[in-house]
N, C-alpha and C positions, 0 to 999 in steps of 0.2 A: 504494500500500500504506500509506504513511504517512498519507494523507488518511483512509483507512478506519479506521486505528487511532485517530487523533485524534477522529473522529466517534463511534467506539464509546466512547471514554473520556468524551466530552462527554455522550453519551446516557446512559451508566451513572451519571454524576454527577447529572444531572438526575433520573433515575429514583430514585436513592437519596434525593435531597433531597425529592422528592414523597412517597416512602414514609415518611420520617421526619416530615414535616409531617402526614400522615394519622394517624399513631399518637398525636399529641398532642391530638387533638380531644376525646376523651372520657376525661379523666383524673379518676379518683375519688381525690382526695387524702385524704379522711377516710372510713374504713370506717363502715358503719352501726353504731350503738350498740345493743346488746341491753339492753333495760330490765331493771334489777335486777341487772346483772352485778356491781356493786360490793358487794352484800350477800350474795353466795353464798360468798365466801371469808372465813374467819375465821382470824386468826393464833392459833397455839397459845399456851396460857398459858405464861409464862416459868417456868423451873425455877431454883431457887437452887443455887449451887455448894456442894458439900460441902467439908469441910476437906481431904479427899484430892484433890479436883479443884484446889483452890487451891494445894496443895503441888506438884502436877504443873506447873501454869502457872508458879509461882514458879521451879521448877527449870529450866524451859525459858527463862524470861527471864534467869536467871543465866547459863546456858550461852551464850545469845546475846550477852550483855554481855561475857563472857570472850573469845569468838571474834571479836567485832566490832572490837576494838581491837588 
């Protein structure tokens, strides 16, 4: 019984090693590059902050500084 168990473990290990070796043969490390992909996306134009936005950010920074120490 023990001999059958050990041979099954050995056979399973060899089978797993062979399967893992077969999976490494055709690795595609770099996907294909679609031509012109870098020109299709455009960053939106930046918007300037209003005085109201600056005040909100300033209030948040002040609150953080008070609670951080």
